[in-house]
C-alpha positions in Angstrom: 0.0 0.0 0.0 1.3 3.4 -1.0 1.9 5.7 2.0 1.2 9.4 1.4 2.2 12.3 3.7 0.6 15.7 3.3 2.0 18.9 4.8 -0.8 21.2 6.0 -4.5 21.0 6.9 -6.2 23.8 5.1 -8.3 23.7 1.9 -5.4 22.4 -0.2 -4.5 19.6 2.1 -8.1 18.5 2.7 -8.9 18.5 -1.0 -6.0 16.1 -1.7 -6.7 13.9 1.4 -10.4 13.6 0.6 -9.8 12.9 -3.1 -7.3 10.2 -2.3 -9.4 8.6 0.5 -12.5 8.5 -1.7 -10.5 6.7 -4.3 -9.4 4.0 -1.8 -6.0 5.3 -0.8 -6.1 5.0 3.0 -2.5 5.2 4.1 -2.6 8.9 4.6 -1.1 11.2 7.2 -1.4 15.0 7.4 1.2 17.0 9.3 0.0 20.3 10.8 2.4 22.5 12.7 -0.4 24.3 14.7 -2.8 22.8 17.1 -5.8 22.3 14.8 -7.1 22.0 11.3 -7.8 25.1 9.2 -4.7 26.7 7.5 -5.1 30.4 6.9 -8.7 30.3 8.2 -7.4 29.1 11.6 -4.6 31.7 11.7 -6.4 34.8 10.5 -8.8 35.7 13.2 -8.6 39.5 13.0 -11.9 41.4 13.3 -13.9 41.3 10.1 -12.0 38.4 8.6 -14.1 37.1 5.8 -13.9 35.7 2.3 -14.1 37.9 -0.8 -15.4 35.0 -2.9 -19.0 34.0 -2.6 -19.4 31.2 0.0 -21.3 28.8 -2.3 -18.2 28.9 -4.6 -15.6 29.0 -1.9 -16.4 25.5 -0.8 -15.9 21.9 -2.1 -18.1 21.0 -5.0 -18.9 17.7 -3.5 -19.7 19.2 -0.1 -22.0 22.2 -0.7 -23.3 24.1 2.3 -26.8 25.6 2.5 -26.3 27.1 5.9 -24.0 30.0 5.3 -25.3 33.1 7.1 -24.4 35.4 4.2 -23.1 35.3 0.6 -19.6 36.1 1.9 -18.9 34.0 5.0 -16.8 35.1 7.9 -13.7 33.4 9.2 -15.5 31.4 12.0 -18.0 29.9 9.6 -15.3 28.9 7.1 -13.2 27.3 9.8 -16.2 25.4 11.1 -16.9 24.2 7.6 -13.4 22.9 7.1 -13.4 21.1 10.4 -16.9 19.7 9.8 -15.8 18.5 6.3 -12.6 16.9 7.7 -14.7 15.0 10.2 -17.3 13.9 7.7 -14.8 12.4 5.3 -12.6 10.7 7.9 -9.7 13.1 7.6 -9.6 14.5 11.1 -8.2 11.4 12.7 -5.3 11.4 10.2 -4.1 14.8 11.2 -1.0 15.0 13.4 -0.9 18.4 15.1 2.2 20.1 16.4 4.2 18.6 13.5 6.4 21.3 12.0 8.0 19.9 8.9 11.5 21.4 8.6 13.1 19.1 6.0 12.4 16.3 3.5 15.0 14.2 1.7 14.3 11.8 -1.2 16.1 8.4 -0.9 16.7 7.0 -4.4 17.4 3.5 -3.0 14.1 3.2 -1.3 12.1 5.6 -3.5 10.7 7.2 -0.4 10.8 10.6 1.3 12.3 10.9 4.8 10.4 13.8 6.5 12.0 15.5 9.5 10.1 17.6 12.1 11.2 20.5 14.3 11.6 18.2 17.3 14.1 16.0 15.4 11.9 13.1 14.8 11.3 11.6 11.3 8.6 9.8 9.3 9.0 8.0 5.9 6.4 8.0 3.1 6.3 6.9 -0.5 4.7 10.1 -1.7 5.0 13.6 -0.3 2.4 16.3 -0.9 3.1 19.9 0.0 -0.1 21.9 0.8 1.5 24.8 2.7 -0.1 27.3 0.4 1.3 30.7 -0.9 0.0 32.8 2.0 1.1 31.0 5.1 4.2 32.9 6.3 3.3 36.5 7.5 6.1 39.0 7.1 7.0 42.2 8.9 8.3 45.1 6.9 12.0 45.6 6.6 11.9 48.9 8.5 14.6 49.9 10.9 13.6 49.8 14.6 10.7 47.5 14.3 11.9 45.5 17.3 12.4 48.7 19.4 8.7 49.7 19.8 7.7 49.5 23.4 3.9 49.3 22.9 1.9 46.4 21.6 2.7 45.4 18.1 1.6 42.4 16.0 0.9 41.2 12.5 -2.8 41.0 11.5 -2.4 37.2 10.8 -1.4 36.8 14.5 -4.0 39.0 16.0 -3.6 39.6 19.8 -7.2 39.6 21.0 -6.2 40.3 24.5 -5.2 43.8 23.7 -8.0 46.3 24.2 -7.9 49.0 21.5 -10.5 51.2 23.2 -9.2 54.7 23.4 -5.8 53.8 22.0 -3.8 55.5 19.3 -3.3 52.8 16.7 -1.1 52.7 13.7 -1.9 50.3 10.8 0.9 49.7 8.4 -0.4 48.4 5.1 -3.7 48.6 3.2 -4.2 45.3 1.6 -6.9 42.7 1.7 -6.7 42.2 5.5 -6.5 45.9 6.4 -9.6 46.9 4.5 -11.5 44.3 6.6 -10.2 45.2 10.0 -9.6 48.9 9.8 -13.3 49.8 10.2 -13.5 47.6 13.4 -10.3 49.3 14.8 -11.7 52.7 13.9 -14.8 52.0 15.9 -12.8 51.4 19.1 -9.6 53.5 18.9 -9.3 57.1 19.8 -7.1 57.7 16.8 -6.0 55.6 13.8 -3.1 56.3 11.5 -3.2 54.2 8.4 0.1 54.0 6.4 -0.6 53.4 2.8 2.2 52.6 0.3 0.0 52.0 -2.8 -3.8 52.5 -3.0 -6.0 49.6 -4.2 -8.9 49.2 -6.6 -11.8 48.6 -4.2 -15.2 47.4 -5.5 -18.4 47.4 -3.5 -19.0 44.0 -1.9 -22.4 42.6 -3.1 -23.0 40.9 0.2 -26.4 39.6 1.3 -27.6 38.0 4.5 -29.1 34.6 3.8 -32.3 34.6 5.9 -34.1 31.5 7.2 -36.4 31.4 4.2 -33.6 31.6 1.7 -31.6 28.9 3.6 -34.6 26.6 3.6 -34.9 27.1 -0.1 -31.2 26.3 -0.6 -31.7 23.1 1.5 -35.0 21.8 0.1 -35.6 23.2 -3.4 -33.6 21.0 -5.9 -31.1 22.9 -8.0 -31.2 26.2 -6.1 -27.9 25.7 -4.3 -26.2 24.4 -7.5 -27.5 27.5 -9.4 -26.2 29.8 -6.7 -22.7 28.2 -7.1 -22.9 28.2 -10.9 -23.9 31.8 -11.0 -21.0 32.8 -8.8 -18.6 30.8 -10.9 -19.8 32.3 -14.2 -19.4 35.9 -12.8 -15.9 35.0 -11.5 -14.9 33.7 -14.9 -15.9 36.9 -16.5 -14.2 38.9 -13.8 -10.9 37.1 -14.6 -11.1 38.5 -18.2 -10.5 41.9 -16.7 -6.9 40.9 -15.9 -5.9 40.7 -19.6 -4.2 43.6 -21.3 -6.6 46.5 -22.1 -9.8 44.5 -21.8 -13.3 45.9 -21.8 -14.0 44.0 -18.6 -10.9 45.6 -17.0 -12.1 49.1 -18.0 -15.5 48.3 -16.5 -14.0 47.1 -13.2 -11.9 50.3 -13.1 -14.9 52.5 -13.7 -17.0 50.8 -11.0 -14.1 51.1 -8.5 -13.6 54.8 -9.2 -17.3 55.5 -8.9 -17.4 53.6 -5.6 -14.5 55.7 -4.3 -16.2 58.9 -5.5 -19.5 58.0 -3.8 -17.9 57.0 -0.4 -15.2 59.7 -0.1 -16.3 63.3 -0.6 -13.0 65.0 0.3 -11.1 65.5 -3.0 -7.7 65.5 -1.3 -8.4 62.2 0.5 -9.9 60.7 -2.7 -6.8 61.6 -4.6 -4.6 59.7 -2.1 -6.9 56.6 -2.5 -6.9 56.7 -6.3 -4.7 54.0 -8.0 -2.4 55.2 -10.8 -1.7 51.8 -12.3 -3.7 49.4 -14.5 -6.5 47.6 -12.7 -5.5 44.1 -11.6 -1.8 44.8 -11.1 -2.5 44.4 -7.4 -5.2 42.3 -5.9 -8.6 43.8 -6.5 -10.5 44.2 -3.2 -14.1 44.2 -2.1 -15.4 46.4 0.8 -18.3 48.5 1.7 -17.1 50.0 5.0 -13.4 50.7 4.4 -13.8 54.1 2.6 -16.3 55.4 5.2 -13.8 54.4 8.0 -10.9 56.2 6.3 -13.0 59.3 6.0 -13.7 59.4 9.7 -12.2 62.5 11.4 -10.2 60.5 13.9 -8.6 58.4 11.1 -5.6 59.7 9.2 -4.3 58.3 5.9 -0.5 58.7 5.5 1.1 58.1 2.1 4.6 59.0 3.1 6.7 55.8 3.6 7.7 54.8 7.1 11.4 55.5 7.5 11.8 53.9 11.0 10.0 52.7 14.1 10.9 54.3 17.4 10.1 53.1 20.9 7.0 55.3 20.9 5.9 55.4 17.3 6.8 55.8 13.6 8.7 58.4 11.6 8.0 58.9 7.9 10.6 59.8 5.3 9.5 63.4 5.5 10.4 63.5 9.2 6.9 63.5 10.6 6.7 61.7 13.9 3.5 59.7 14.7 3.3 58.8 18.4 1.1 55.6 18.9 0.2 53.1 21.5 -0.3 50.0 19.2 1.1 49.0 15.8 -0.7 46.5 13.6 1.2 45.3 10.6 -1.0 44.4 7.7 2.0 43.7 5.5 1.0 40.4 4.0 2.8 37.2 3.5 6.0 35.9 1.9 4.1 34.7 -1.2 7.4 34.0 -3.1 8.6 31.6 -0.4 7.2 28.4 -2.1 8.6 25.9 0.5 11.8 27.8 1.3 11.1 27.3 5.0 11.4 23.5 4.4 14.8 22.1 3.3 13.7 19.8 0.4 16.3 17.6 -1.3 15.4 15.6 -4.4 17.1 13.1 -6.5 20.9 13.4 -6.7 21.0 15.7 -3.7 19.3 18.5 -5.7 18.0 21.3 -3.5 14.6 22.6 -4.4 15.6 26.1 -3.2 18.5 26.1 -5.7 16.4 24.8 -8.6 13.9 27.6 -7.9 16.5 30.4 -7.3 15.1 32.4 -10.2 11.5 31.8 -9.3 9.4 28.7 -8.6 8.0 26.7 -11.5 6.2 23.3 -11.9 4.3 21.4 -14.5 0.6 22.2 -13.9 1.8 23.9 -10.7 2.1 20.4 -9.2 5.2 18.4 -10.4 8.9 19.4 -10.4 11.6 17.6 -12.4 14.2 15.8 -10.3 11.8 15.6 -7.4 10.1 12.2 -7.8 7.0 11.5 -5.9 6.6 15.1 -4.8 3.3 16.8 -5.5 2.4 20.4 -4.8 -1.1 21.8 -4.0 -1.5 25.5 -4.7 2.0 25.5 -6.3 3.6 28.0 -8.7 1.3 29.8 -11.1 -2.0 28.5 -9.6 -3.0 31.6 -7.6 -5.9 33.6 -9.0 -6.6 37.2 -9.6 -10.3 36.4 -9.7 -12.4 33.3 -8.9 -12.2 30.6 -6.2 -8.9 28.9 -5.4 -10.9 26.0 -4.1 -11.9 25.2 -7.7 -8.3 25.1 -8.6 -7.3 23.0 -5.6 -10.0 20.4 -6.5 -8.6 20.2 -10.1 -5.1 19.7 -8.7 -6.2 17.0 -6.3 -8.0 15.1 -9.0 -4.9 15.1 -11.2 -2.7 13.9 -8.2 -5.2 11.1 -7.6 -4.9 10.0 -11.2 -1.2 9.9 -10.9 -1.4 7.8 -7.7 -3.9 5.5 -9.3 -1.6 4.8 -12.2 1.3 4.2 -9.9 -0.6 1.7 -8.0 -2.2 0.0 -11.0 1.2 -0.3 -12.8 3.2 -1.2 -9.6 5.4 1.8 -10.2 7.6 3.0 -7.4 8.2 6.5 -8.8 6.6 9.2 -10.9 8.5 12.2 -12.1 7.7 14.9 -14.7 10.1 15.1 -17.5 12.2 18.3 -18.1 10.7 18.7 -21.6 7.1 18.5 -20.4 7.8 21.1 -17.6 9.7 23.4 -19.9 7.0 23.3 -22.6 4.3 24.0 -20.1 6.2 26.8 -18.5 6.8 28.5 -21.8 3.1 28.4 -22.5 2.1 29.8 -19.1 4.7 32.5 -19.1 3.8 33.5 -22.7 0.2 33.9 -21.7 1.2 35.9 -18.6 3.1 38.2 -20.9 -0.3 39.5 -22.1 -1.7 40.0 -18.6 -1.7 43.2 -16.5 0.9 41.6 -14.2 3.5 41.9 -16.9 3.5 45.6 -16.6 3.8 46.3 -12.8 5.5 45.1 -9.7 3.5 43.2 -7.1 3.8 40.2 -4.7 2.9 38.1 -7.7 6.4 38.5 -9.1 9.7 37.0 -8.0 12.7 39.3 -7.5 14.0 38.0 -10.9 10.9 39.5 -12.5 9.3 36.2 -13.2 5.6 36.0 -12.5 5.5 32.9 -10.2 2.2 33.2 -8.3 -0.6 33.6 -10.7 -2.4 31.5 -13.3 -3.1 33.4 -16.5 -6.9 33.7 -17.0 -10.0 32.0 -15.7 -10.2 28.7 -13.9 -12.0 26.6 -16.5 -9.0 26.2 -18.9 -6.9 25.0 -15.9 -9.6 22.5 -14.9 -9.8 21.3 -18.5 -6.0 21.0 -18.8 -5.8 18.9 -15.6 -8.8 16.7 -16.4 -6.7 14.0 -18.0 -3.3 12.5 -17.1 -0.8 12.5 -19.9 1.5 9.6 -19.1 4.1 10.6 -21.6 4.8 13.8 -19.6 6.2 11.6 -16.8 8.8 9.0 -16.2 7.4 5.9 -14.5 9.7 3.5 -12.8 
């Protein structure tokens, strides 16, 4: 029986584990460094944390939920859904918590992976699946003096709920997807809020809707309604993705809606100018929010567009020399999206280091398979992130392809599967060529590696990826 180890316990890990278990592969173990299932939805508990993809689409296709409280579910509901699903499909008992994977080495003699944990112990598996995701390592900005601040300071992904912000002077560094959700909650408590913005975002109104008891009963009991809700969300997301192509009509429409939203919510021309992007729509992640602009316009909230030069024991100083004295600093500075397993020392065939192979940016066939790393599969790997749509749709497609590879290994009594160099290179040329016609080719963002290579995103909508991964092409791999 083939043993399979999966790193993580979020959407990606669960999608792989459930797919394999449903296909009869039962020797599974999931390694989770934290104390429970959930991935980013376990870690991100900041006030207002919610999904910006409609809940009926941001869920497994085979496990629809008719009990979401609203169209865009909050963090507690999503976490509960993940844990409930893990229980239902028998995955929860397979999760080993407190298992921080620090290294994995492929043994060519045994065709197995030796996986080492932070406590020095090891486990060996035939197949290794990384499902650590692209947004799991929060980063603090490289600002001098960060460690010298004497008040409370924390990253939004490690929210300190024990700190009472009532009446405090709070600084928020960063204005990305997390900040636009929690800033209105912080502004409702704090005496003063100073928001440090490096680059403004395109923000669209969030078409949220409370799902009342009557609507939920309809979703539960009227055949086809829940499926139609999901299909409608998927169709809109596919069209939205077209706005990320060069000079597209959809992109121009998105830009117009975002600018109108800003104009309607922010009456002060000077403040509105600070919040107006000067780059093509889609270069940075497009955001959805109804309460962020009103919060920024509050009299006790200040938007600062000068860069932070340094942090002092009592506050922050901008490049223009302005001193901002604060009691609390909240860093909404995102994640190391280019890490791609750099925190784990992975050694493949012939002693090849994955970090060295990816020194100019991560790449993988279908975002899943890497040459010279046999029996290693990646969930949410390079070039599988989305500018629009549900990542869960992509994760399911990846999991199905992995299952087909494992099925063929077992049926053919193969010990190893490894993508060929030529298949990976041809696929990469195709993806990078398509990305060259996207908005991301013309701007800097966390989607790009320092080399300039776009490593995070998939070019376009999700259906072409699902179609591409629908069948296994045996000739793209070496089987032994």
